[in-house]
PDB file of N, CA, C and O in Angstrom, chain B, residues numbered from 101:
ATOM      1  N   MET B 101     165.111 152.521 216.360  1.00  0.00           N
ATOM      2  CA  MET B 101     164.156 152.084 217.393  1.00  0.00           C
ATOM      3  C   MET B 101     162.745 151.939 216.804  1.00  0.00           C
ATOM      4  O   MET B 101     162.053 150.951 217.049  1.00  0.00           O
ATOM      5  N   ALA B 102     162.345 152.930 216.038  1.00  0.00           N
ATOM      6  CA  ALA B 102     161.003 152.907 215.445  1.00  0.00           C
ATOM      7  C   ALA B 102     160.861 151.741 214.468  1.00  0.00           C
ATOM      8  O   ALA B 102     159.796 151.135 214.357  1.00  0.00           O
ATOM      9  N   ASP B 103     161.951 151.438 213.763  1.00  0.00           N
ATOM     10  CA  ASP B 103     161.915 150.324 212.815  1.00  0.00           C
ATOM     11  C   ASP B 103     161.643 149.013 213.538  1.00  0.00           C
ATOM     12  O   ASP B 103     160.860 148.189 213.066  1.00  0.00           O
ATOM     13  N   LEU B 104     162.284 148.823 214.669  1.00  0.00           N
ATOM     14  CA  LEU B 104     162.107 147.596 215.444  1.00  0.00           C
ATOM     15  C   LEU B 104     160.661 147.462 215.911  1.00  0.00           C
ATOM     16  O   LEU B 104     160.080 146.378 215.853  1.00  0.00           O
ATOM     17  N   VAL B 105     160.086 148.567 216.373  1.00  0.00           N
ATOM     18  CA  VAL B 105     158.692 148.547 216.834  1.00  0.00           C
ATOM     19  C   VAL B 105     157.764 148.171 215.680  1.00  0.00           C
ATOM     20  O   VAL B 105     156.835 147.383 215.858  1.00  0.00           O
ATOM     21  N   MET B 106     158.015 148.733 214.505  1.00  0.00           N
ATOM     22  CA  MET B 106     157.179 148.445 213.341  1.00  0.00           C
ATOM     23  C   MET B 106     157.288 146.970 212.933  1.00  0.00           C
ATOM     24  O   MET B 106     156.293 146.336 212.584  1.00  0.00           O
ATOM     25  N   VAL B 107     158.503 146.442 212.984  1.00  0.00           N
ATOM     26  CA  VAL B 107     158.714 145.032 212.630  1.00  0.00           C
ATOM     27  C   VAL B 107     157.972 144.124 213.606  1.00  0.00           C
ATOM     28  O   VAL B 107     157.335 143.152 213.201  1.00  0.00           O
ATOM     29  N   ILE B 108     158.059 144.448 214.889  1.00  0.00           N
ATOM     30  CA  ILE B 108     157.374 143.640 215.903  1.00  0.00           C
ATOM     31  C   ILE B 108     155.860 143.718 215.712  1.00  0.00           C
ATOM     32  O   ILE B 108     155.168 142.700 215.752  1.00  0.00           O
ATOM     33  N   LEU B 109     155.351 144.937 215.503  1.00  0.00           N
ATOM     34  CA  LEU B 109     153.914 145.105 215.285  1.00  0.00           C
ATOM     35  C   LEU B 109     153.465 144.352 214.033  1.00  0.00           C
ATOM     36  O   LEU B 109     152.423 143.696 214.037  1.00  0.00           O
ATOM     37  N   GLY B 110     154.250 144.450 212.970  1.00  0.00           N
ATOM     38  CA  GLY B 110     153.923 143.748 211.736  1.00  0.00           C
ATOM     39  C   GLY B 110     153.896 142.246 211.947  1.00  0.00           C
ATOM     40  O   GLY B 110     153.017 141.556 211.430  1.00  0.00           O
ATOM     41  N   GLY B 111     154.856 141.741 212.704  1.00  0.00           N
ATOM     42  CA  GLY B 111     154.905 140.311 212.992  1.00  0.00           C
ATOM     43  C   GLY B 111     153.690 139.852 213.783  1.00  0.00           C
ATOM     44  O   GLY B 111     153.126 138.792 213.512  1.00  0.00           O
ATOM     45  N   VAL B 112     153.289 140.661 214.765  1.00  0.00           N
ATOM     46  CA  VAL B 112     152.121 140.320 215.584  1.00  0.00           C
ATOM     47  C   VAL B 112     150.865 140.302 214.725  1.00  0.00           C
ATOM     48  O   VAL B 112     150.051 139.384 214.825  1.00  0.00           O
ATOM     49  N   VAL B 113     150.707 141.321 213.875  1.00  0.00           N
ATOM     50  CA  VAL B 113     149.525 141.401 213.006  1.00  0.00           C
ATOM     51  C   VAL B 113     149.502 140.212 212.044  1.00  0.00           C
ATOM     52  O   VAL B 113     148.461 139.587 211.840  1.00  0.00           O
ATOM     53  N   LEU B 114     150.652 139.911 211.462  1.00  0.00           N
ATOM     54  CA  LEU B 114     150.741 138.784 210.532  1.00  0.00           C
ATOM     55  C   LEU B 114     150.399 137.478 211.238  1.00  0.00           C
ATOM     56  O   LEU B 114     149.695 136.632 210.686  1.00  0.00           O
ATOM     57  N   PHE B 115     150.896 137.317 212.452  1.00  0.00           N
ATOM     58  CA  PHE B 115     150.626 136.118 213.240  1.00  0.00           C
ATOM     59  C   PHE B 115     149.125 135.962 213.475  1.00  0.00           C
ATOM     60  O   PHE B 115     148.570 134.877 213.303  1.00  0.00           O
ATOM     61  N   PHE B 116     148.472 137.064 213.873  1.00  0.00           N
ATOM     62  CA  PHE B 116     147.035 137.003 214.123  1.00  0.00           C
ATOM     63  C   PHE B 116     146.260 136.698 212.848  1.00  0.00           C
ATOM     64  O   PHE B 116     145.274 135.963 212.879  1.00  0.00           O
ATOM     65  N   LEU B 117     146.710 137.267 211.717  1.00  0.00           N
ATOM     66  CA  LEU B 117     146.037 136.997 210.442  1.00  0.00           C
ATOM     67  C   LEU B 117     146.144 135.514 210.084  1.00  0.00           C
ATOM     68  O   LEU B 117     145.168 134.913 209.635  1.00  0.00           O
ATOM     69  N   ILE B 118     147.307 134.931 210.277  1.00  0.00           N
ATOM     70  CA  ILE B 118     147.517 133.516 209.956  1.00  0.00           C
ATOM     71  C   ILE B 118     146.650 132.646 210.858  1.00  0.00           C
ATOM     72  O   ILE B 118     145.995 131.715 210.389  1.00  0.00           O
ATOM     73  N   VAL B 119     146.649 132.950 212.157  1.00  0.00           N
ATOM     74  CA  VAL B 119     145.849 132.170 213.106  1.00  0.00           C
ATOM     75  C   VAL B 119     144.365 132.287 212.767  1.00  0.00           C
ATOM     76  O   VAL B 119     143.637 131.295 212.778  1.00  0.00           O
ATOM     77  N   GLU B 120     143.924 133.510 212.465  1.00  0.00           N
ATOM     78  CA  GLU B 120     142.522 133.742 212.140  1.00  0.00           C
ATOM     79  C   GLU B 120     142.138 132.995 210.867  1.00  0.00           C
ATOM     80  O   GLU B 120     141.066 132.395 210.796  1.00  0.00           O
ATOM     81  N   GLY B 121     143.005 133.031 209.869  1.00  0.00           N
ATOM     82  CA  GLY B 121     142.740 132.329 208.614  1.00  0.00           C
ATOM     83  C   GLY B 121     142.652 130.827 208.828  1.00  0.00           C
ATOM     84  O   GLY B 121     141.765 130.167 208.287  1.00  0.00           O
ATOM     85  N   ALA B 122     143.575 130.288 209.620  1.00  0.00           N
ATOM     86  CA  ALA B 122     143.567 128.853 209.896  1.00  0.00           C
ATOM     87  C   ALA B 122     142.303 128.474 210.666  1.00  0.00           C
ATOM     88  O   ALA B 122     141.692 127.440 210.395  1.00  0.00           O
ATOM     89  N   TYR B 123     141.916 129.311 211.620  1.00  0.00           N
ATOM     90  CA  TYR B 123     140.717 129.031 212.420  1.00  0.00           C
ATOM     91  C   TYR B 123     139.469 129.054 211.536  1.00  0.00           C
ATOM     92  O   TYR B 123     138.598 128.193 211.663  1.00  0.00           O
ATOM     93  N   SER B 124     139.385 130.053 210.632  1.00  0.00           N
ATOM     94  CA  SER B 124     138.236 130.143 209.729  1.00  0.00           C
ATOM     95  C   SER B 124     138.162 128.915 208.830  1.00  0.00           C
ATOM     96  O   SER B 124     137.090 128.341 208.640  1.00  0.00           O
ATOM     97  N   ALA B 125     139.308 128.514 208.275  1.00  0.00           N
ATOM     98  CA  ALA B 125     139.339 127.341 207.403  1.00  0.00           C
ATOM     99  C   ALA B 125     138.909 126.100 208.178  1.00  0.00           C
ATOM    100  O   ALA B 125     138.174 125.259 207.659  1.00  0.00           O
ATOM    101  N   TYR B 126     139.369 125.991 209.418  1.00  0.00           N
ATOM    102  CA  TYR B 126     139.031 124.841 210.263  1.00  0.00           C
ATOM    103  C   TYR B 126     137.528 124.788 210.528  1.00  0.00           C
ATOM    104  O   TYR B 126     136.904 123.737 210.381  1.00  0.00           O
ATOM    105  N   THR B 127     136.951 125.925 210.918  1.00  0.00           N
ATOM    106  CA  THR B 127     135.520 125.934 211.234  1.00  0.00           C
ATOM    107  C   THR B 127     134.688 125.691 209.977  1.00  0.00           C
ATOM    108  O   THR B 127     133.664 125.010 210.034  1.00  0.00           O
ATOM    109  N   LEU B 128     135.123 126.248 208.835  1.00  0.00           N
ATOM    110  CA  LEU B 128     134.399 126.024 207.582  1.00  0.00           C
ATOM    111  C   LEU B 128     134.437 124.547 207.204  1.00  0.00           C
ATOM    112  O   LEU B 128     133.434 123.987 206.760  1.00  0.00           O
ATOM    113  N   THR B 129     135.594 123.924 207.381  1.00  0.00           N
ATOM    114  CA  THR B 129     135.740 122.498 207.042  1.00  0.00           C
ATOM    115  C   THR B 129     134.842 121.645 207.933  1.00  0.00           C
ATOM    116  O   THR B 129     134.152 120.748 207.450  1.00  0.00           O
ATOM    117  N   ILE B 130     134.853 121.929 209.238  1.00  0.00           N
ATOM    118  CA  ILE B 130     134.020 121.176 210.169  1.00  0.00           C
ATOM    119  C   ILE B 130     132.542 121.350 209.805  1.00  0.00           C
ATOM    120  O   ILE B 130     131.777 120.386 209.809  1.00  0.00           O
ATOM    121  N   ASP B 131     132.149 122.595 209.489  1.00  0.00           N
ATOM    122  CA  ASP B 131     130.772 122.887 209.111  1.00  0.00           C
ATOM    123  C   ASP B 131     130.385 122.098 207.858  1.00  0.00           C
ATOM    124  O   ASP B 131     129.297 121.526 207.784  1.00  0.00           O
ATOM    125  N   TYR B 132     131.298 122.074 206.867  1.00  0.00           N
ATOM    126  CA  TYR B 132     131.041 121.358 205.619  1.00  0.00           C
ATOM    127  C   TYR B 132     130.892 119.856 205.872  1.00  0.00           C
ATOM    128  O   TYR B 132     129.999 119.212 205.323  1.00  0.00           O
ATOM    129  N   ILE B 133     131.772 119.310 206.705  1.00  0.00           N
ATOM    130  CA  ILE B 133     131.709 117.873 207.016  1.00  0.00           C
ATOM    131  C   ILE B 133     130.403 117.546 207.738  1.00  0.00           C
ATOM    132  O   ILE B 133     129.754 116.545 207.432  1.00  0.00           O
ATOM    133  N   ASN B 134     130.022 118.385 208.689  1.00  0.00           N
ATOM    134  CA  ASN B 134     128.768 118.161 209.414  1.00  0.00           C
ATOM    135  C   ASN B 134     127.577 118.192 208.460  1.00  0.00           C
ATOM    136  O   ASN B 134     126.674 117.362 208.554  1.00  0.00           O
ATOM    137  N   ARG B 135     127.586 119.165 207.535  1.00  0.00           N
ATOM    138  CA  ARG B 135     126.474 119.290 206.602  1.00  0.00           C
ATOM    139  C   ARG B 135     126.440 118.085 205.669  1.00  0.00           C
ATOM    140  O   ARG B 135     125.372 117.540 205.394  1.00  0.00           O
ATOM    141  N   ALA B 136     127.608 117.669 205.180  1.00  0.00           N
ATOM    142  CA  ALA B 136     127.674 116.522 204.268  1.00  0.00           C
ATOM    143  C   ALA B 136     127.200 115.250 204.964  1.00  0.00           C
ATOM    144  O   ALA B 136     126.440 114.475 204.383  1.00  0.00           O
ATOM    145  N   SER B 137     127.642 115.029 206.206  1.00  0.00           N
ATOM    146  CA  SER B 137     127.231 113.825 206.918  1.00  0.00           C
ATOM    147  C   SER B 137     125.738 113.888 207.229  1.00  0.00           C
ATOM    148  O   SER B 137     125.061 112.859 207.223  1.00  0.00           O
ATOM    149  N   GLY B 138     125.227 115.068 207.498  1.00  0.00           N
ATOM    150  CA  GLY B 138     123.787 115.225 207.726  1.00  0.00           C
ATOM    151  C   GLY B 138     122.996 114.865 206.487  1.00  0.00           C
ATOM    152  O   GLY B 138     121.953 114.218 206.581  1.00  0.00           O
ATOM    153  N   ASP B 139     123.485 115.282 205.312  1.00  0.00           N
ATOM    154  CA  ASP B 139     122.817 114.944 204.056  1.00  0.00           C
ATOM    155  C   ASP B 139     122.843 113.440 203.819  1.00  0.00           C
ATOM    156  O   ASP B 139     121.857 112.855 203.370  1.00  0.00           O
ATOM    157  N   LEU B 140     123.988 112.815 204.128  1.00  0.00           N
ATOM    158  CA  LEU B 140     124.100 111.360 203.944  1.00  0.00           C
ATOM    159  C   LEU B 140     123.106 110.629 204.831  1.00  0.00           C
ATOM    160  O   LEU B 140     122.475 109.661 204.408  1.00  0.00           O
ATOM    161  N   ILE B 141     122.972 111.100 206.061  1.00  0.00           N
ATOM    162  CA  ILE B 141     122.034 110.455 206.985  1.00  0.00           C
ATOM    163  C   ILE B 141     120.602 110.616 206.466  1.00  0.00           C
ATOM    164  O   ILE B 141     119.794 109.693 206.570  1.00  0.00           O
ATOM    165  N   LYS B 142     120.291 111.791 205.908  1.00  0.00           N
ATOM    166  CA  LYS B 142     118.950 112.020 205.361  1.00  0.00           C
ATOM    167  C   LYS B 142     118.700 111.101 204.161  1.00  0.00           C
ATOM    168  O   LYS B 142     117.617 110.531 204.026  1.00  0.00           O
ATOM    169  N   GLN B 143     119.705 110.961 203.296  1.00  0.00           N
ATOM    170  CA  GLN B 143     119.551 110.115 202.107  1.00  0.00           C
ATOM    171  C   GLN B 143     119.317 108.663 202.499  1.00  0.00           C
ATOM    172  O   GLN B 143     118.496 107.972 201.894  1.00  0.00           O
ATOM    173  N   ALA B 144     120.041 108.205 203.512  1.00  0.00           N
ATOM    174  CA  ALA B 144     119.920 106.814 203.943  1.00  0.00           C
ATOM    175  C   ALA B 144     118.659 106.591 204.781  1.00  0.00           C
ATOM    176  O   ALA B 144     118.307 105.453 205.091  1.00  0.00           O
ATOM    177  N   ASN B 145     117.975 107.697 205.148  1.00  0.00           N
ATOM    178  CA  ASN B 145     116.757 107.633 205.948  1.00  0.00           C
ATOM    179  C   ASN B 145     117.021 106.927 207.273  1.00  0.00           C
ATOM    180  O   ASN B 145     116.240 106.083 207.712  1.00  0.00           O
ATOM    181  N   ILE B 146     118.136 107.287 207.899  1.00  0.00           N
ATOM    182  CA  ILE B 146     118.494 106.692 209.186  1.00  0.00           C
ATOM    183  C   ILE B 146     118.017 107.625 210.304  1.00  0.00           C
ATOM    184  O   ILE B 146     118.378 108.801 210.338  1.00  0.00           O
ATOM    185  N   VAL B 147     117.229 107.102 211.186  1.00  0.00           N
ATOM    186  CA  VAL B 147     116.799 107.886 212.337  1.00  0.00           C
ATOM    187  C   VAL B 147     117.417 107.261 213.578  1.00  0.00           C
ATOM    188  O   VAL B 147     117.034 106.156 213.963  1.00  0.00           O
ATOM    189  N   PRO B 148     118.365 107.945 214.211  1.00  0.00           N
ATOM    190  CA  PRO B 148     119.000 107.365 215.402  1.00  0.00           C
ATOM    191  C   PRO B 148     117.962 107.065 216.480  1.00  0.00           C
ATOM    192  O   PRO B 148     117.081 107.882 216.749  1.00  0.00           O
ATOM    193  N   GLY B 149     118.072 105.904 217.085  1.00  0.00           N
ATOM    194  CA  GLY B 149     117.181 105.553 218.175  1.00  0.00           C
ATOM    195  C   GLY B 149     115.975 104.732 217.751  1.00  0.00           C
ATOM    196  O   GLY B 149     115.276 104.173 218.596  1.00  0.00           O
ATOM    197  N   ARG B 150     115.726 104.656 216.445  1.00  0.00           N
ATOM    198  CA  ARG B 150     114.583 103.844 216.002  1.00  0.00           C
ATOM    199  C   ARG B 150     114.989 102.385 215.930  1.00  0.00           C
ATOM    200  O   ARG B 150     116.134 102.077 215.599  1.00  0.00           O
ATOM    201  N   LYS B 151     114.082 101.495 216.230  1.00  0.00           N
ATOM    202  CA  LYS B 151     114.433 100.073 216.323  1.00  0.00           C
ATOM    203  C   LYS B 151     114.803  99.481 214.959  1.00  0.00           C
ATOM    204  O   LYS B 151     115.733  98.680 214.864  1.00  0.00           O
ATOM    205  N   ASP B 152     114.086  99.868 213.918  1.00  0.00           N
ATOM    206  CA  ASP B 152     114.289  99.251 212.602  1.00  0.00           C
ATOM    207  C   ASP B 152     115.327  99.997 211.745  1.00  0.00           C
ATOM    208  O   ASP B 152     115.524  99.653 210.580  1.00  0.00           O
ATOM    209  N   SER B 153     115.989 101.012 212.314  1.00  0.00           N
ATOM    210  CA  SER B 153     116.962 101.759 211.527  1.00  0.00           C
ATOM    211  C   SER B 153     118.305 101.038 211.502  1.00  0.00           C
ATOM    212  O   SER B 153     118.541 100.119 212.286  1.00  0.00           O
ATOM    213  N   ALA B 154     119.174 101.460 210.603  1.00  0.00           N
ATOM    214  CA  ALA B 154     120.470 100.786 210.425  1.00  0.00           C
ATOM    215  C   ALA B 154     121.430 101.093 211.570  1.00  0.00           C
ATOM    216  O   ALA B 154     122.411 100.376 211.769  1.00  0.00           O
ATOM    217  N   VAL B 155     121.151 102.149 212.317  1.00  0.00           N
ATOM    218  CA  VAL B 155     122.072 102.523 213.409  1.00  0.00           C
ATOM    219  C   VAL B 155     121.676 101.784 214.680  1.00  0.00           C
ATOM    220  O   VAL B 155     122.316 101.952 215.717  1.00  0.00           O
TER     221      VAL B 155
END
């Protein structure tokens, strides 16, 4: 009985670790993409909403 409880608990912990790792990787990737696109916009000197800008 105790073995079954330990296996279930281990599975739950492992599941949460995997989900947490995937979530962290996802947020880091989104953050990196946002930062990279922000740098590109700065390099191109594009100001959204300005009449003479490329956007």
